[in-house]
C-alpha positions in Angstrom: 0.0 0.0 0.0 1.2 3.5 -0.8 1.8 5.4 2.5 1.1 8.7 0.8 -2.2 7.5 -0.6 -5.2 7.7 1.7 -7.9 5.1 2.0 -10.3 7.1 -0.3 -7.7 6.9 -3.1 -6.9 10.6 -3.2 -3.1 11.4 -2.7 -2.2 13.7 0.1 0.7 15.4 -1.7 3.4 17.5 -0.1 1.0 19.9 1.6 -0.9 17.1 3.2 2.3 15.5 4.6 3.5 18.9 6.0 0.2 19.5 7.7 0.2 16.0 9.1 3.7 16.3 10.6 2.9 19.7 12.0 -0.2 18.6 13.8 1.8 15.8 15.4 4.4 18.1 17.0 4.3 18.1 20.9 3.0 21.3 22.5 5.6 23.5 24.2 4.9 24.1 27.9 5.6 27.7 28.9 8.2 28.2 31.6 6.8 29.1 35.0 7.0 32.8 35.8 9.7 34.0 38.1 8.5 34.8 41.6 7.9 38.5 42.2 10.5 40.4 44.2 8.1 43.1 45.2 8.1 43.4 49.0 5.3 46.0 49.1 2.7 43.3 50.0 5.0 42.1 52.8 5.4 45.6 54.2 1.7 46.0 54.4 1.3 42.5 55.9 3.7 43.4 58.7 1.8 46.6 59.4 4.7 48.8 58.4 5.1 52.1 56.5 7.1 52.0 53.3 9.9 54.6 53.2 10.8 56.6 50.1 14.3 55.2 49.2 16.2 53.8 46.3 15.8 50.3 47.7 12.6 48.8 49.3 12.7 50.1 52.8 10.3 49.9 55.7 10.2 52.2 58.8 10.3 50.4 62.1 10.2 51.8 65.6 12.7 50.5 68.2 9.9 48.9 70.3 8.6 47.1 67.2 11.9 45.9 65.8 12.1 42.5 67.4 8.5 41.6 66.4 9.2 42.5 62.8 12.5 40.6 62.8 11.0 37.4 64.2 8.2 37.6 61.6 10.7 37.9 58.8 12.8 35.0 60.1 9.7 32.8 60.2 9.3 33.7 56.5 12.9 32.6 55.7 14.6 35.9 55.7 18.2 36.4 56.8 20.2 39.4 58.3 22.9 40.3 55.8 24.2 43.6 57.1 23.6 46.4 59.6 24.9 50.0 59.2 24.5 53.3 61.0 24.0 56.7 59.5 24.5 60.2 60.9 22.2 62.8 59.3 23.3 65.7 61.4 24.6 67.6 58.4 21.9 66.4 55.9 20.5 69.3 54.0 16.9 68.1 54.5 15.2 67.7 57.9 15.1 64.1 59.1 13.1 62.5 61.9 16.2 62.1 64.1 19.9 62.5 63.9 20.8 58.8 63.5 19.3 55.9 61.6 20.2 52.2 61.7 19.5 50.2 58.6 19.1 46.4 58.7 19.6 44.6 55.4 17.2 41.6 55.3 17.4 39.1 52.4 15.5 36.0 51.4 18.0 33.4 49.9 15.4 31.5 47.9 13.2 34.0 46.2 15.9 36.8 46.4 13.6 39.4 48.0 15.4 42.2 49.9 14.0 44.6 52.4 15.7 47.3 54.5 14.5 48.1 57.9 15.2 51.7 58.9 15.0 52.7 62.6 15.4 56.4 63.5 17.3 57.2 66.8 18.1 60.3 68.7 21.6 60.8 70.1 22.0 58.5 73.1 18.9 56.4 72.3 19.5 52.6 72.3 18.2 49.9 70.0 17.2 46.3 70.8 19.8 43.8 69.5 18.8 41.4 66.8 21.2 38.8 68.2 18.3 36.8 69.7 16.8 36.5 66.2 19.9 36.3 64.0 23.3 35.4 65.3 24.9 37.4 62.5 24.0 40.5 64.4 26.9 39.9 66.8 29.7 41.6 64.9 27.5 43.8 62.7 26.1 45.6 65.7 29.5 45.8 67.4 30.8 47.6 64.3 27.9 50.1 64.4 28.5 50.6 68.2 32.2 51.2 67.6 32.0 53.5 64.6 28.7 55.3 65.3 28.2 55.0 69.0 24.7 53.3 68.9 24.2 50.9 71.8 22.2 47.7 71.4 20.4 46.4 74.4 20.4 42.6 74.8 23.7 42.1 72.9 25.8 39.4 74.6 29.2 41.1 74.1 28.9 44.7 73.0 32.4 46.1 72.7 34.6 47.7 70.1 35.7 45.6 67.1 37.7 48.0 64.9 39.2 51.0 66.8 41.5 51.0 69.9 39.8 50.7 73.2 41.1 54.1 74.4 40.1 56.0 71.2 37.7 58.8 72.1 34.8 59.3 69.8 33.3 57.4 66.9 34.9 57.8 63.5 31.8 57.7 61.4 30.0 60.5 63.2 29.9 63.7 61.3 31.4 65.6 64.2 34.5 63.3 64.4 37.7 65.3 63.4 39.1 64.3 60.0 42.3 64.9 58.2 45.9 65.0 59.2 45.3 65.8 62.9 46.8 64.1 65.9 44.4 61.7 67.7 44.2 62.0 71.5 43.8 58.8 73.6 42.5 58.7 77.1 45.8 58.1 78.7 47.1 61.4 77.2 49.1 60.0 74.3 48.9 61.6 70.9 49.1 59.6 67.7 50.7 61.8 65.0 49.7 60.6 61.5 53.1 61.4 59.8 55.1 59.7 62.6 52.8 56.7 62.6 53.3 56.2 58.8 57.1 56.5 59.3 57.0 53.7 61.8 54.9 51.4 59.6 57.2 51.9 56.6 60.2 50.7 58.6 62.2 53.7 57.7 62.3 54.9 61.3 60.9 53.9 64.6 58.6 56.9 64.5 56.4 58.0 67.4 54.8 54.6 67.7 58.0 52.7 68.5 57.3 50.3 65.6 60.0 49.4 63.1 60.2 46.9 60.4 58.2 43.7 60.0 58.1 42.5 63.6 56.6 45.7 65.0 57.1 44.8 68.6 56.9 48.4 69.8 60.3 48.2 71.5 61.7 51.2 69.6 64.9 49.4 68.6 66.3 48.1 65.3 65.3 44.5 64.7 66.4 42.3 61.8 63.5 40.9 59.8 63.2 37.1 59.6 65.2 35.5 56.8 63.9 32.9 54.5 65.9 29.7 54.9 67.9 28.4 51.9 65.7 26.4 49.6 62.5 27.9 50.8 60.3 27.2 53.9 60.8 23.8 55.5 
């Protein structure tokens, strides 16, 4: 039997074969739509007010911060970063001098939400350590550089600057430039002398010299690589 000849005896021809093969092609299933990264419904669900910012940001009061953080953790969000900002010289009027921003991120659907908390000078903020352990060093850095205290933090102490450094370097009123830094015990750290000590050209005011930097104020020979490389 001729495969191109139908039962009624009429040939199908090229057009008939093309139509037949086309109708037999499997249907293409459309790819599922990517989940929306819009967090506006989430902000409304949590009862928060959306802030006008370049990134999705919600305003949170200090008393409501832990409730919001726990609700976000239950939804799979993580704490990625915490920063402090000083708006004392900002040209526009702000609700308070300081703000703490918590960067919250969902690792599966890639939603991101910033929590902004306004604080007056000297006002403390609840620590997020009971919710996310990542808050440990993040909050210590804000405490060190901005002077914001976090209540409930298990080990709130400096993490970057010397213990006897007066002031907080990221505040707008912290002195900048090539000026000596005064420590609590009366020592001055002169920038030029400090750099001289670090370069190893002289002991400088710091008493450091060369690679060992033991602070003994004397010439010390740097360690020598043994012949043939390290053993």
